[in-house]
SERO-766475 format. One record per residue (C-alpha): residue in one letter; x, y, z. Coordinates in steps of 0.001 Angstrom, whole numbers. Example, Ala and Ser with C-alpha at 12.3 -4.5 7.8 and 13.67 -1.06 7.14 Angstrom:
BEGIN
NODE;a;12300;-4500;7800
NODE;s;13670;-1060;7140
END
This chain:
BEGIN
NODE;m;113891;57776;94348
NODE;t;112608;60249;96957
NODE;l;110983;63364;95585
NODE;r;112220;66606;97136
NODE;f;109879;69566;97275
NODE;d;110842;73219;97050
NODE;k;109342;75233;99942
NODE;l;108433;78222;97784
NODE;g;107315;75803;95095
NODE;v;104704;74326;97425
NODE;v;103132;77770;97814
NODE;i;103278;78387;94076
NODE;a;101768;74978;93301
NODE;v;98864;75617;95681
NODE;i;98197;79028;94094
NODE;v;98390;77565;90596
NODE;t;95995;74718;91474
NODE;y;93422;77080;92970
NODE;a;93753;79626;90168
NODE;a;93517;77047;87375
NODE;f;90639;74931;88693
NODE;v;88649;77036;91169
NODE;a;89058;80758;90462
NODE;p;87611;82324;87281
NODE;f;90033;83124;84479
NODE;a;88032;85919;82851
NODE;t;84869;87914;83468
NODE;f;82281;88768;80830
NODE;r;79971;91768;81245
NODE;a;77270;92940;78881
NODE;n;78488;96511;79486
NODE;r;81076;98300;81616
NODE;i;79089;98620;84861
NODE;v;76830;95551;85187
NODE;p;77977;92563;87310
NODE;g;80220;90142;85466
NODE;q;79811;86474;84630
NODE;a;82800;84354;85629
NODE;r;84441;82084;83075
NODE;s;86967;79337;83749
NODE;i;89981;78746;81524
NODE;l;88158;76104;79504
NODE;e;85072;78333;79151
NODE;a;86995;81512;78272
NODE;l;89103;80008;75461
NODE;p;88588;77810;72397
NODE;p;88800;74133;73462
NODE;t;92272;73457;72088
NODE;l;93815;76618;73527
NODE;g;92036;76143;76838
NODE;a;93399;72626;77215
NODE;l;96871;73832;76189
NODE;l;96878;76581;78824
NODE;v;95704;74182;81536
NODE;a;98530;71794;80567
NODE;i;101089;74626;80678
NODE;v;100062;75866;84125
NODE;i;99877;72317;85549
NODE;a;103357;71575;84210
NODE;g;104540;74885;85630
NODE;g;103113;74021;89031
NODE;i;104889;70652;89019
NODE;v;108208;72227;87996
NODE;a;107834;74803;90785
NODE;l;106892;72138;93345
NODE;l;109903;69916;92715
NODE;r;113539;70936;93172
NODE;t;114218;71222;89475
NODE;p;117221;72887;87763
NODE;l;117138;76690;87630
NODE;i;117214;76793;83847
NODE;l;114071;74611;83697
NODE;r;112315;76821;86258
NODE;l;113316;79904;84277
NODE;a;112029;78487;80993
NODE;t;108806;77287;82613
NODE;s;108014;80647;84220
NODE;v;108707;82545;80988
NODE;v;106596;80168;78878
NODE;a;103720;80266;81384
NODE;l;103743;84074;81623
NODE;a;103915;84417;77827
NODE;a;101033;81976;77363
NODE;l;98906;83783;79942
NODE;a;99627;87196;78402
NODE;i;98767;86051;74887
NODE;l;95750;83896;75707
NODE;i;93991;86441;77921
NODE;g;93789;88568;74773
NODE;t;92440;85578;72878
NODE;a;89810;85131;75605
NODE;g;88676;88700;75065
NODE;g;88053;88102;71398
NODE;f;86485;84669;71998
NODE;l;83981;85855;74618
NODE;t;82986;89115;72932
NODE;p;80048;88657;70523
NODE;a;80805;89713;66951
NODE;g;80003;93367;66356
NODE;n;79237;94051;70032
NODE;t;80975;97237;71181
NODE;f;79382;97362;74637
NODE;a;80513;94008;76031
NODE;r;83498;93972;78365
NODE;v;85888;91087;79016
NODE;a;88353;91503;81862
NODE;p;90975;89252;83462
NODE;a;89558;87680;86617
NODE;s;91164;86572;89890
NODE;g;92428;83277;88452
NODE;f;94419;85072;85763
NODE;w;95965;87513;88254
NODE;l;96829;84696;90659
NODE;l;98521;82732;87882
NODE;i;100471;85840;86852
NODE;f;101487;86343;90488
NODE;a;102527;82700;90940
NODE;f;104735;82499;87858
NODE;t;106155;85989;88408
NODE;l;107098;84820;91904
NODE;l;108770;81755;90404
NODE;l;110629;83927;87870
NODE;a;111753;86383;90564
NODE;d;113027;83503;92709
NODE;v;115010;82097;89789
NODE;l;116517;85483;88902
NODE;t;117474;86013;92557
NODE;r;119191;82628;92723
NODE;l;121026;83339;89472
NODE;n;122467;86449;91147
NODE;l;122292;88535;87993
NODE;s;124446;91605;87568
NODE;p;122754;95027;87735
NODE;w;122978;95444;83962
NODE;a;121433;92013;83453
NODE;r;118481;92889;85712
NODE;v;117899;96103;83774
NODE;g;118136;94051;80577
NODE;v;115423;91686;81839
NODE;l;113232;94701;82595
NODE;i;113788;96084;79082
NODE;v;112969;92719;77483
NODE;a;109766;92480;79542
NODE;a;108786;96044;78597
NODE;l;109422;95321;74897
NODE;a;107357;92145;75086
NODE;i;104425;93983;76674
NODE;g;104803;96798;74156
NODE;g;104756;94263;71354
NODE;l;101494;92773;72623
NODE;l;99940;96232;72876
NODE;v;101018;97172;69357
NODE;s;99901;93834;67924
NODE;g;96304;94477;68973
NODE;n;96071;91141;70783
NODE;w;94677;92861;73890
NODE;n;92341;95287;72092
NODE;s;89281;93238;73003
NODE;l;90030;93486;76740
NODE;s;88031;96007;78729
NODE;i;91019;97996;80016
NODE;l;92178;98633;76436
NODE;k;88648;99673;75450
NODE;e;88706;102199;78300
NODE;y;92093;103397;77055
NODE;a;90865;103715;73465
NODE;s;88169;106186;74512
NODE;r;90610;108166;76700
NODE;a;93912;107914;74837
NODE;d;94649;111644;74737
NODE;s;93748;112254;78380
NODE;f;95668;109126;79426
NODE;w;98967;110473;78119
NODE;a;98234;113975;79428
NODE;e;97512;112650;82917
NODE;g;100508;110331;82686
NODE;s;102715;113318;81943
NODE;k;101300;115144;84975
NODE;h;101855;112070;87142
NODE;i;105510;111722;86158
NODE;t;106086;115469;86470
NODE;l;104679;115485;90002
NODE;a;106712;112454;91075
NODE;l;110028;113509;89510
NODE;g;109612;117240;90173
NODE;s;108939;116807;93872
NODE;l;111837;114347;94073
NODE;a;114207;116837;92417
NODE;a;113103;119601;94778
NODE;a;113555;117301;97781
NODE;v;117070;116356;96675
NODE;v;118033;120005;96140
NODE;a;116736;120965;99600
NODE;g;117218;117710;101493
NODE;v;120839;116844;100731
NODE;p;122238;120204;101984
NODE;l;119917;119988;104985
NODE;g;121177;116463;105681
NODE;i;124793;117652;105462
NODE;l;123973;120465;107890
NODE;c;122287;118041;110304
NODE;h;125332;115771;110147
NODE;r;127694;118630;110930
NODE;v;125518;120304;113611
NODE;e;124338;117640;116066
NODE;t;122116;120041;118018
NODE;l;120106;120671;114855
NODE;r;119771;117007;113847
NODE;a;117182;115798;116352
NODE;g;114861;118754;115876
NODE;v;114867;118602;112067
NODE;l;114389;114836;111905
NODE;n;111587;114952;114499
NODE;v;109718;117615;112508
NODE;l;110104;115603;109293
NODE;n;108938;112462;111113
NODE;i;105791;114295;112226
NODE;i;105085;115400;108646
NODE;q;105533;111806;107489
NODE;t;102818;110616;109892
NODE;i;100161;112980;108495
NODE;p;97821;111074;106129
NODE;s;98292;112162;102528
NODE;i;94704;113313;101995
NODE;a;94852;115325;105230
NODE;l;98114;116994;104195
NODE;f;96682;117883;100789
NODE;g;93708;119437;102559
NODE;l;95848;121356;105053
NODE;l;97758;122986;102203
NODE;i;94659;124304;100432
NODE;a;94134;127274;102780
NODE;p;97711;128646;102923
NODE;l;98304;128204;99196
NODE;g;94939;129784;98448
NODE;w;95908;132770;100614
NODE;i;99248;133070;98775
NODE;a;97485;132943;95410
NODE;t;95151;135732;96488
NODE;h;97551;138068;98282
NODE;v;100962;137550;96672
NODE;p;101301;139303;93310
NODE;g;102137;136924;90501
NODE;a;101584;133757;92552
NODE;a;98397;132759;90758
NODE;a;100026;133479;87390
NODE;v;102712;130839;88006
NODE;g;100155;128201;89007
NODE;i;99993;128554;92791
NODE;r;96423;128070;94043
NODE;g;94494;126263;96750
NODE;i;93725;123227;94626
NODE;g;95480;121670;91675
NODE;t;99106;120868;91080
NODE;a;100604;123259;93650
NODE;p;99336;121631;96879
NODE;a;100036;118175;95445
NODE;f;103605;119167;94584
NODE;v;104225;120737;98014
NODE;a;102787;117706;99830
NODE;l;104933;115262;97850
NODE;f;107956;117479;98458
NODE;l;107334;117458;102217
NODE;y;106880;113665;102248
NODE;s;110119;113298;100295
NODE;l;112308;115239;102707
NODE;l;112592;112671;105508
NODE;p;114108;109801;103457
NODE;v;116524;112165;101688
NODE;v;117657;114001;104839
NODE;a;117830;110868;107011
NODE;n;119779;108851;104453
NODE;t;122176;111741;103902
NODE;v;122869;111869;107651
NODE;v;123250;108079;107877
NODE;g;125476;107933;104797
NODE;l;127818;110655;106030
NODE;a;127907;109150;109532
NODE;g;128965;105830;107985
NODE;v;132073;107229;106304
NODE;p;135084;105472;107907
NODE;r;137009;107639;110331
NODE;a;140231;106452;108684
NODE;a;139189;108015;105382
NODE;n;138593;111379;107042
NODE;d;141867;111173;108982
NODE;a;143774;110406;105787
NODE;a;142127;113359;104049
NODE;r;143070;115667;106902
NODE;g;146615;114346;106790
NODE;m;146760;115252;103096
NODE;g;145852;118832;104003
NODE;m;142301;118789;102596
NODE;t;139922;121521;103729
NODE;d;136494;120696;105170
NODE;r;134890;121486;101836
NODE;q;137327;119251;99953
NODE;r;136781;116396;102404
NODE;l;133025;116736;102013
NODE;f;132945;116650;98217
NODE;d;135991;114450;97501
NODE;v;135790;111905;100322
NODE;e;132622;111926;102447
NODE;f;129956;112540;99832
NODE;p;131252;109958;97306
NODE;l;131422;107290;100041
NODE;a;127957;108206;101336
NODE;f;126391;108423;97871
NODE;p;125019;104819;97692
NODE;v;123151;105366;100976
NODE;i;121820;108737;99785
NODE;l;120751;107096;96533
NODE;t;118828;104505;98562
NODE;g;116824;107343;100088
NODE;i;116165;108753;96626
NODE;r;114919;105326;95510
NODE;i;112503;105212;98452
NODE;v;111233;108690;97600
NODE;l;110715;107990;93906
NODE;v;108731;104785;94469
NODE;q;106759;106495;97250
NODE;n;105978;109560;95128
NODE;i;104822;107527;92140
NODE;g;102231;105929;94401
NODE;l;101257;109050;96342
NODE;a;100840;111114;93172
NODE;t;97687;109061;92546
NODE;i;95985;110822;95465
NODE;a;96682;114220;93865
NODE;a;93658;113718;91611
NODE;l;91400;114317;94617
NODE;i;92423;117996;94690
NODE;g;92652;118512;90951
NODE;g;96359;117716;90664
NODE;g;95858;115274;87792
NODE;g;97815;112088;87248
NODE;f;96715;108489;86864
NODE;g;94585;108903;89976
NODE;v;92034;110691;87775
NODE;f;91094;107336;86234
NODE;v;91219;105523;89567
NODE;f;88724;107860;91231
NODE;q;86553;108135;88137
NODE;g;86367;104349;88082
NODE;i;85481;104185;91761
NODE;g;82759;106785;91277
NODE;q;81317;104905;88302
NODE;t;81896;101427;89806
NODE;a;83930;100679;86666
NODE;m;86825;98475;87755
NODE;d;88427;98564;84316
NODE;l;88762;102331;84599
NODE;v;90357;101880;88029
NODE;l;92859;99464;86473
NODE;l;93624;101966;83693
NODE;g;95042;104248;86381
NODE;a;96406;101638;88765
NODE;v;98307;99369;86358
NODE;p;100631;102045;84875
NODE;t;101241;103427;88376
NODE;v;102357;100019;89631
NODE;a;104437;99436;86488
NODE;l;106220;102790;86871
NODE;a;106989;102144;90539
NODE;f;108239;98627;89790
NODE;a;110482;99794;86935
NODE;a;111842;102691;89014
NODE;a;112697;100335;91885
NODE;i;114578;97894;89618
NODE;i;116528;100622;87812
NODE;l;117537;102476;90979
NODE;d;118416;99219;92762
NODE;a;120768;98442;89880
NODE;i;122304;101929;90021
NODE;i;122776;101643;93797
NODE;e;124476;98273;93457
NODE;m;126747;99503;90659
NODE;t;127652;102591;92681
NODE;s;128361;100547;95798
NODE;t;130541;98121;93822
NODE;t;132483;100996;92290
NODE;r;133096;102564;95690
NODE;r;134322;99261;97139
NODE;a;136617;98675;94196
NODE;d;138024;102234;94250
NODE;p;137545;103788;97715
NODE;a;139755;106729;96762
END
């Protein structure tokens, strides 16, 4: 019998082989800032558990390499990811000397590569299964509950990132609240301003090119530069406009970060509104005119509902973009998870960097999945009931 290899599986198998046998699985440091000592899977875990994990990842690599049934690939990826998530916590407890509160154990490149490989396998399986939008959201919820369960169980408490969290728990949630407020607030403001502006650009062709060109220019300005450019005008407003400082407008802090994110958000919202309205079938507009609808009725009852999935795609782009860009706001005192990222960089403490980076990536990933599902459900509804 001739063995048939899966093309993506070959890549996954190579990554798994390197990660399991060459790259370190965990890193031990005597304290948070000294260089770490690499540990392989067999060195980072008790002998039995180390051998078990090696067997699981090897089996997973073989399943990925061969053209195996989807259900087997699904089960393999889930088992491998669960084993990695549980045993990295075990490694933290195993490598940390008893009673030592200064030692730090962190996942190393081998762990992250294995997580990437089996997440890639899982994503490929879920794509091939062609899950419904609700099913994809359900998978996200199950994954979030599983991670929450591990956090609550204390299995990861010995890992360095959780030790950094333990000493900053209050500030973590405060900065997280600021991060979400910046991302969602600037998105809401961009939708309120950008959708009407997009409708206007669609209706008035002479205005369209100028507005989109200006927004394109804003989009090309580096984020740090735009934050800096806003310091002077907002500082002047805070000084000379009565009541401005009282409502939080100042040269540094949340105000310039919010304005910058708002400006970055306008182009996707305006452009997608124009594209969505331009894509409304002429026949739908002609039928609406024939029914005696006014321009306003056609806009809200025919054009906007048909264009909504495209507009929502722009909103998805903005939300994911803003969650990432809000990290930079910490440089001008805007708060957010970037506070931990830049503190970690300044202290050469990678675990502190991860404390800010990991929740940012998780938020962006969850937002993308949820909005993708909403877009698909909206598009399906419109196709099923174009009226």
